C-alpha positions as CSV (number, residue, x, y, z in Angstrom):
1,M,175.2,67.6,78.8
2,T,174.5,71.3,78.0
3,E,173.1,72.3,74.6
4,R,174.9,74.8,72.6
5,H,173.0,77.4,70.7
6,F,174.6,78.4,67.4
7,T,173.7,81.7,65.7
8,P,174.8,81.8,62.1
9,L,176.6,85.0,61.1
10,R,176.6,86.5,57.7
11,T,178.5,89.4,56.1
12,C,176.5,92.4,55.0
13,A,177.3,93.1,51.3
14,A,177.0,96.8,52.0
15,T,179.0,97.4,55.1
16,G,181.2,94.3,55.3
17,Q,180.3,93.8,58.9
18,K,179.2,90.4,60.3
19,H,175.7,90.2,61.8
20,P,173.3,87.4,62.9
21,Q,171.6,85.9,59.8
22,S,168.2,86.8,61.3
23,A,169.1,90.5,61.3
24,L,169.9,90.7,57.6
25,L,167.7,90.8,54.5
26,R,168.6,88.1,51.9
27,F,168.4,88.8,48.2
28,V,168.2,86.1,45.5
29,N,168.3,86.3,41.7
30,V,164.7,85.8,40.4
31,A,164.5,86.1,36.6
32,G,167.5,88.4,36.6
33,V,166.3,90.7,39.4
34,P,167.7,90.7,42.9
35,T,164.6,90.1,45.0
36,P,164.4,90.0,48.8
37,E,163.1,86.7,50.2
38,V,160.4,88.5,52.2
39,M,158.8,89.6,48.9
40,L,158.7,85.9,47.7
41,G,156.8,84.8,50.8
42,T,159.4,82.1,51.6
43,T,162.0,81.7,54.3
44,R,164.6,80.1,52.2
45,A,164.7,80.7,48.4
46,P,167.0,78.5,46.3
47,G,170.3,79.7,44.9
48,R,173.0,82.1,45.9
49,G,172.1,84.9,48.2
50,V,173.3,88.4,49.1
51,Y,172.8,89.5,52.7
52,V,172.2,93.3,53.4
53,L,171.2,95.2,56.5
54,P,167.5,96.1,56.2
55,T,168.0,99.9,55.8
56,P,167.7,102.1,52.7
57,E,171.2,103.3,53.2
58,A,172.6,99.7,53.2
59,L,170.6,98.8,50.1
60,A,172.0,101.9,48.3
61,A,175.5,101.1,49.4
62,A,175.2,97.5,48.2
63,V,174.1,98.7,44.8
64,K,176.9,101.2,44.7
65,R,179.5,98.5,45.6
66,K,178.0,96.3,42.8
67,A,177.3,93.5,45.4
68,F,174.4,92.1,43.3
69,A,176.4,92.0,40.1
70,N,179.4,90.3,41.8
71,R,177.5,87.8,44.0
72,I,174.4,86.8,42.2
73,K,175.4,87.7,38.7
74,T,172.8,90.3,37.8
75,N,173.2,93.9,36.7
76,R,169.6,94.9,37.2
77,P,168.8,96.9,40.3
78,P,166.8,95.5,43.2
79,P,163.3,96.7,44.0
80,A,163.0,100.2,45.5
81,W,163.1,100.4,49.3
82,E,159.5,101.7,49.3
83,D,158.4,98.5,47.7
84,I,160.3,96.3,50.2
85,L,159.3,98.1,53.3
86,P,155.7,96.8,53.6
87,F,156.9,93.2,53.5
88,L,159.4,94.0,56.3
89,Q,156.6,95.3,58.5
90,N,154.8,92.0,58.2
91,R,157.9,90.0,59.0
């Protein structure tokens, strides 16, 4: 019997396009602030998440589309891209 390999797909909140889950950055609500999981040092934080392509343009588009307010119920902005970038380089 052959094994099937399943790659989970998620929708980017900024572009609306589907991508493999591993190619996206997941944000969760931590004390009212949308925080990327890579900054928490965990691979799977509890609660609802918002998936965004790991680019500054996609992050800005997600904020403009109010993706964080609609999906994880917070009106506060996420951390600046410059603060997220060092964590992505260690990923």
